[in-house]
C-alpha positions in Angstrom: 39.1 -52.8 -5.2 39.4 -52.4 -1.4 36.9 -51.2 1.2 33.2 -50.9 1.3 31.1 -50.3 -1.8 29.4 -47.0 -2.4 26.3 -46.1 -0.4 22.9 -46.3 -2.1 23.1 -49.6 -4.0 19.8 -50.9 -5.3 18.8 -54.5 -4.9 20.3 -55.6 -8.2 23.7 -54.2 -7.1 23.4 -55.9 -3.7 22.6 -59.2 -5.3 25.5 -58.8 -7.8 28.0 -58.3 -4.9 26.7 -61.3 -3.0 27.0 -63.4 -6.1 30.6 -62.3 -6.5 31.4 -63.0 -2.9 30.0 -66.5 -3.2 31.5 -67.4 -6.5 33.7 -70.0 -4.9 30.7 -72.2 -4.0 29.8 -74.7 -6.8 26.2 -75.3 -7.8 24.4 -77.6 -5.5 26.7 -76.9 -2.5 24.9 -77.1 0.9 25.3 -73.9 2.9 23.8 -72.7 6.2 22.5 -69.2 6.7 23.1 -67.8 10.2 19.9 -65.9 11.0 19.5 -64.1 14.3 16.2 -62.5 13.4 17.8 -59.0 13.0 17.8 -56.9 9.8 21.3 -57.8 8.8 20.8 -61.6 9.0 17.4 -61.2 7.3 19.2 -59.4 4.5 21.7 -62.2 4.3 19.0 -64.8 3.8 17.2 -62.6 1.3 20.1 -61.7 -0.9 21.8 -65.1 -0.8 18.5 -66.8 -1.8 18.2 -64.4 -4.7 21.9 -64.3 -5.7 22.5 -68.1 -5.5 19.2 -70.1 -5.9 21.4 -72.9 -7.1 22.8 -73.6 -3.6 21.2 -75.9 -1.1 20.3 -73.4 1.6 19.0 -73.9 5.1 18.5 -71.4 8.0 20.1 -71.9 11.4 19.1 -69.9 14.5 21.1 -70.1 17.8 19.5 -69.3 21.1 22.0 -68.1 23.7 19.6 -68.0 26.7 21.1 -64.7 27.9 17.7 -63.0 27.7 14.1 -63.6 26.5 14.7 -64.3 22.8 11.4 -65.8 21.9 10.8 -62.9 19.4 14.1 -63.5 17.8 13.4 -67.2 17.3 9.9 -66.3 15.9 11.5 -63.8 13.4 14.0 -66.4 12.2 11.2 -68.9 11.7 9.2 -66.3 9.8 12.2 -65.5 7.5 12.8 -69.1 6.7 9.1 -69.7 6.0 8.9 -66.6 3.7 11.9 -67.8 1.7 10.9 -71.4 1.6 14.0 -72.6 3.4 14.3 -75.3 6.2 15.0 -74.1 9.7 17.2 -75.6 12.4 17.3 -74.2 16.0 20.0 -74.9 18.5 20.3 -73.7 22.1 23.7 -73.1 23.7 25.0 -72.4 27.2 27.2 -69.4 27.4 29.9 -69.0 30.1 31.9 -65.8 30.3 35.7 -66.2 29.9 38.6 -63.8 30.0 37.5 -62.0 26.9 34.0 -61.2 28.2 30.4 -62.4 27.7 30.1 -61.0 24.1 33.2 -63.0 22.9 31.9 -66.1 24.8 28.5 -65.8 23.1 30.2 -65.4 19.7 32.4 -68.5 20.2 29.4 -70.6 21.4 27.3 -69.4 18.4 30.0 -70.2 15.9 30.6 -73.7 17.4 26.8 -74.4 17.3 26.6 -73.2 13.7 29.6 -75.4 12.7 27.9 -78.4 14.4 24.6 -77.7 12.5 26.5 -77.4 9.2 28.3 -80.7 9.8 25.0 -82.3 10.6 23.6 -81.5 7.2 26.9 -82.0 5.3 27.1 -78.3 4.6 30.4 -76.9 3.4 29.9 -73.3 4.5 28.2 -71.2 7.1 27.2 -67.7 5.9 27.2 -64.7 8.3 25.5 -61.4 7.9 28.2 -58.9 8.9 28.1 -55.6 6.9 30.7 -52.9 6.1 29.6 -51.0 9.2 30.3 -54.1 11.4 33.8 -54.3 9.9 34.5 -50.6 10.6 33.3 -51.0 14.2 35.4 -54.1 14.6 38.5 -52.2 13.5 37.8 -49.3 15.9 37.2 -51.7 18.8 40.5 -53.4 18.0 42.3 -50.1 17.8 41.0 -49.2 21.2 42.7 -52.3 22.6 46.0 -51.3 21.1 45.9 -53.9 18.4 48.7 -54.7 15.9 48.3 -55.0 12.1 46.4 -58.3 12.3 43.7 -56.7 14.5 43.4 -53.7 12.1 42.5 -56.3 9.4 39.1 -56.8 11.1 37.0 -59.7 10.1 38.0 -62.0 7.2 35.5 -62.4 4.3 36.3 -66.1 4.5 38.0 -68.3 7.1 37.9 -71.8 8.5 35.7 -72.2 11.5 36.0 -75.5 13.3 36.3 -77.4 10.0 33.5 -75.4 8.2 34.2 -72.4 6.1 32.7 -69.1 7.5 31.8 -66.7 4.7 30.7 -63.1 5.0 29.1 -62.1 1.7 27.8 -58.8 2.9 31.1 -57.4 4.2 31.4 -54.7 1.6 27.7 -53.8 1.7 26.2 -50.9 3.7 23.8 -51.7 6.6 21.2 -49.1 5.4 21.1 -50.6 1.9 20.7 -54.1 3.3 17.9 -52.9 5.6 16.1 -51.2 2.7 16.1 -54.4 0.7 14.7 -56.3 3.8 11.9 -53.7 4.3 11.0 -53.8 0.6 10.7 -57.6 0.8 8.5 -57.3 3.9 10.5 -59.8 5.9 9.9 -60.0 9.7 12.7 -58.8 11.9 13.4 -57.8 15.5 15.7 -55.2 17.1 18.4 -56.6 19.3 18.1 -54.7 22.6 21.9 -54.6 23.1 22.0 -52.2 20.1 20.4 -49.6 22.3 22.3 -50.5 25.5 24.6 -47.5 26.3 27.0 -49.8 28.1 27.8 -51.8 25.0 31.2 -50.7 23.5 30.0 -51.5 20.0 27.1 -49.2 20.4 29.3 -46.4 21.6 31.5 -46.8 18.6 28.5 -46.7 16.4 26.8 -43.6 17.9 29.8 -41.6 19.1 33.1 -42.5 17.4 32.0 -43.0 13.8 30.1 -39.7 13.7 33.2 -37.9 15.1 35.4 -39.5 12.5 33.0 -38.5 9.8 33.8 -34.9 10.7 37.5 -35.5 10.6 37.8 -37.8 7.5 37.3 -35.0 4.9 36.3 -35.6 1.4 33.3 -37.9 1.4 33.0 -37.8 5.2 32.6 -41.6 5.0 34.7 -43.2 7.7 33.2 -46.6 7.0 34.7 -46.6 3.5 38.1 -45.5 4.9 38.1 -48.0 7.8 37.1 -51.0 5.6 39.8 -50.0 3.2 42.3 -49.9 6.1 41.1 -53.4 7.1 41.7 -54.8 3.6 45.2 -53.3 3.3 46.2 -54.3 6.9 44.9 -57.9 6.3 47.1 -58.2 3.2 50.1 -56.9 5.0 49.5 -59.2 8.0 49.1 -62.2 5.7 52.4 -61.5 4.1 54.2 -61.1 7.5 52.5 -64.4 8.7 53.8 -66.2 5.6 57.3 -64.9 6.1 57.2 -65.8 9.8 55.9 -69.3 9.0 59.1 -70.0 7.0 61.2 -68.9 10.0 59.1 -71.1 12.3 59.8 -74.1 10.1 63.5 -73.3 10.0 64.1 -72.3 13.7 61.5 -74.0 16.0 62.2 -77.5 17.1 59.9 -79.9 18.8 60.8 -82.4 21.6 57.5 -84.1 22.5 55.1 -81.3 23.6 58.0 -78.8 24.2 59.0 -76.3 21.5 62.5 -74.7 21.5 64.2 -72.0 19.5 67.7 -70.5 19.7 67.5 -67.1 21.5 70.2 -65.6 19.2 68.3 -66.7 16.1 65.1 -65.2 17.4 66.9 -61.9 18.3 68.3 -61.7 14.7 64.8 -61.5 13.2 63.0 -58.2 12.4 60.7 -57.4 15.4 57.6 -58.0 13.3 58.8 -61.5 12.5 60.2 -62.1 16.0 56.9 -61.5 17.6 55.2 -63.9 15.2 57.7 -66.6 15.8 57.3 -66.2 19.5 53.6 -66.3 19.2 53.8 -69.5 17.1 56.1 -71.0 19.7 53.4 -70.5 22.4 50.6 -71.5 20.1 52.3 -74.8 19.3 52.3 -75.7 22.9 48.7 -74.5 23.6 47.3 -75.9 20.4 45.5 -72.6 19.6 46.2 -68.9 19.2 43.0 -68.1 21.1 43.7 -66.1 24.2 47.3 -65.4 23.1 47.6 -61.7 23.7 50.4 -59.2 23.1 51.4 -59.2 26.8 52.2 -63.0 26.7 54.3 -62.5 23.6 56.1 -59.5 25.0 56.9 -61.3 28.3 58.3 -64.2 26.3 60.5 -62.0 24.2 61.7 -60.1 27.2 62.8 -63.4 28.8 64.6 -64.4 25.6 66.5 -61.1 25.6 68.1 -62.1 29.0 65.9 -59.9 31.2 63.4 -61.5 33.7 60.1 -59.8 32.8 57.9 -58.1 35.3 55.1 -60.5 36.4 51.6 -59.6 35.3 49.3 -57.7 37.6 48.4 -60.0 40.5 51.1 -62.5 39.4 54.2 -63.6 41.3 57.7 -63.6 40.0 59.0 -67.1 39.1 62.5 -68.5 39.1 65.1 -66.5 37.3 64.9 -67.2 33.6 61.4 -68.5 33.7 57.8 -67.1 33.2 54.3 -68.6 33.0 52.2 -67.0 30.3 49.0 -67.5 28.3 47.1 -69.7 30.7 50.1 -71.4 32.2 52.6 -72.1 29.5 56.0 -72.4 31.1 58.7 -70.6 29.2 62.4 -70.9 30.1 65.5 -69.2 28.8 68.9 -70.8 29.5 71.9 -72.1 27.6 71.0 -69.9 24.6 67.6 -71.6 24.2 64.1 -70.3 24.6 61.7 -73.2 25.4 57.9 -73.4 25.9 56.3 -76.3 27.7 52.7 -77.2 28.9 51.9 -76.3 32.5 51.5 -79.9 33.5 54.4 -81.9 32.1 54.8 -85.5 33.4 58.0 -87.4 33.7 58.7 -90.2 31.2 57.5 -93.4 32.9 60.1 -96.0 33.5 60.0 -98.6 30.7 62.0 -101.8 30.4 64.2 -102.1 27.3 65.3 -105.6 26.3 68.8 -106.3 24.7 68.3 -106.5 21.8 64.9 -104.9 21.6 62.9 -101.6 21.3 60.6 -99.5 23.3 58.2 -96.7 22.2 58.3 -93.3 23.9 54.9 -91.9 22.7 55.3 -88.8 24.8 58.2 -87.8 22.4 56.9 -89.5 19.3 60.1 -91.6 19.3 61.2 -95.2 19.5 64.4 -96.3 21.2 66.1 -99.4 19.8 69.0 -101.5 21.0 70.9 -103.8 18.5 73.8 -106.0 19.3 76.9 -105.2 17.4 79.0 -108.2 18.5 81.0 -109.4 21.4 83.6 -106.8 22.5 87.2 -107.9 23.0 89.5 -105.5 24.7 88.8 -102.0 26.2 85.5 -100.2 26.3 84.1 -98.8 23.0 82.2 -95.6 23.6 80.9 -92.8 21.4 79.3 -89.5 22.5 76.2 -88.3 20.7 74.6 -85.0 19.8 70.8 -84.4 20.4 68.7 -84.0 17.3 71.6 -84.9 15.0 72.1 -88.4 13.7 75.6 -90.0 13.9 76.8 -89.9 10.3 78.4 -92.3 7.9 82.1 -92.9 8.6 81.6 -92.5 12.4 80.0 -95.8 13.3 81.3 -99.0 11.8 79.5 -100.1 8.6 77.9 -103.0 10.3 76.7 -100.8 13.2 74.9 -97.7 11.8 71.6 -96.3 13.0 68.9 -95.7 10.4 69.1 -92.4 8.6 66.9 -89.7 10.3 67.5 -90.8 13.8 67.3 -88.3 16.6 70.5 -89.4 18.2 72.7 -92.6 18.4 75.5 -94.1 20.4 77.5 -97.2 20.8 77.3 -98.3 24.4 79.6 -100.8 26.0 77.7 -103.2 28.3 78.9 -105.5 31.1 77.3 -108.9 31.7 74.6 -107.7 34.1 73.3 -105.0 31.7 72.7 -107.6 29.0 69.8 -108.9 31.1 67.9 -105.7 30.3 67.9 -101.9 30.5 65.5 -99.2 31.7 64.5 -96.0 30.0 63.1 -93.2 32.2 63.4 -89.5 33.1 66.2 -88.1 35.2 65.9 -88.8 38.9 67.5 -87.1 41.9 71.0 -88.6 42.4 71.5 -89.6 38.7 75.1 -89.1 37.6 76.1 -88.1 34.1 77.2 -91.2 32.2 81.0 -91.6 32.4 81.3 -88.9 35.0 80.9 -88.4 38.7 79.1 -85.1 38.0 75.4 -85.0 38.7 73.2 -85.3 35.6 71.3 -82.1 36.4 74.5 -80.1 36.6 75.6 -81.6 33.3 72.4 -80.5 31.7 73.2 -77.0 33.0 76.7 -77.2 31.6 75.4 -78.2 28.2 72.6 -75.6 28.1 69.8 -78.2 27.9 66.6 -76.1 28.1 65.1 -76.5 31.6 61.6 -76.9 30.2 62.4 -80.2 28.5 64.9 -81.8 30.9 62.4 -84.2 32.4 61.7 -85.4 28.9 65.3 -86.4 28.0 65.4 -90.2 28.1 67.9 -91.7 30.4 69.1 -95.3 29.7 70.1 -97.1 32.9 70.8 -100.6 34.1 68.1 -102.2 36.3 70.3 -101.2 39.3 70.1 -97.5 38.2 73.6 -97.1 36.6 73.4 -94.4 33.9 74.6 -95.8 30.6 73.4 -93.3 27.9 71.7 -89.9 27.8 71.2 -88.5 24.3 73.3 -85.4 23.8 75.2 -86.0 27.1 77.3 -89.1 26.5 77.7 -92.8 27.2 79.3 -94.6 30.1 82.4 -96.8 29.6 82.3 -100.1 31.3 85.6 -101.8 32.4 84.7 -105.4 31.9 82.8 -105.9 28.6 80.7 -108.7 27.4 79.2 -106.8 24.4 78.8 -103.5 22.7 75.4 -102.4 21.5 74.1 -99.7 19.2 71.3 -97.6 20.8 69.3 -95.1 18.7 66.2 -93.0 18.7 63.9 -92.7 15.6 60.6 -91.1 14.9 57.5 -93.2 15.4 55.6 -93.8 12.2 
């Protein structure tokens, strides 16, 4: 069954639905009830206490400090007392962000509730959103031009900062919940924002939903239709996300904090999957999907298509083939690659590398190792390498093979001076490509190395600055040899 339940449920029906919604919680599970003092949250506490008396319940009230909320706190305390449940109160400071004060208050509230839950070893936080809340959420998302994920509205269950957020009233009607609260005589308060004409949610409630009731036909119940839409859209979005995740695992590559994907492989995907892969590319760099809007994804995909996107309002155009999106993520397109990097990306620090020896490159999650393969006799022994692809069996001599799973390997011929030690660092101005008089930066361009990660490509040099090996670029032959060494990169464990 999808969508809201029928209007007019009695208390037994309400309790049965809450019991069903919480069937995943085992007997004795600690759970926190988020109680604001309003009718919906009072109904949450009442119905959960009656549906699941076997749970270890406590009441949590969050004070935002945005207005005088003493009456709210008193109502929450009264509800907890009437139901015989312990009460915890936490105050938070709310700072408006790009999504507005309402979103900032919600985020602060959820973070405080999650902290309270962890403090009492609770597995879940229960929220009192009803079917009407879900319908309003869908309409607000629709007004922002949402995609199918936004049409899915609120999830009945989701992870919230390590604690499960559950909405057991999401299929119940607000009026039915309010009637149960009134019958029980629980104290409640009215949130003044519910009567504020400037609040978008109130306008949806008082203007849009009544208008839709006249257009919906049949039952004239837009809440039932919108919540059904939310359930169907959420299922579709989940499937698309699952399909996209498989493409992300197949196509997106990591080099330290940078993420790269072949532009042609991205273009070959269905647009619905292409957008999700691009979103995942940006989210992997940012560490979160919060604040990742459709505009950031669209500008990224426009860049991948070969067109420089128009800068956002108030923004300035960047270099050709480059944009900054979603709070500063640097996205570049060149050489057939789309790459996303953090806004502040430091060079690899210069590190000494003994011969033989190893050095960790924690910025990349890699270790570089040098092993002697024996004294060379005769001309130089060199071997070019490919980034991200280990040098396979049959290429290196049996006694000089890098471990399987390396991120690149090469045999490098060293002169006597180099045996005293090497240096690993980022590219510097004036560096030449190994074995060539061509500048290393120009060589990166020739090979299509993504601009966003060039400063994270390790360069192996002598102490005097002579470039010996750059993974994916090549190795430098040395005329007079004392030894040949095997150099490789492998993942840090």
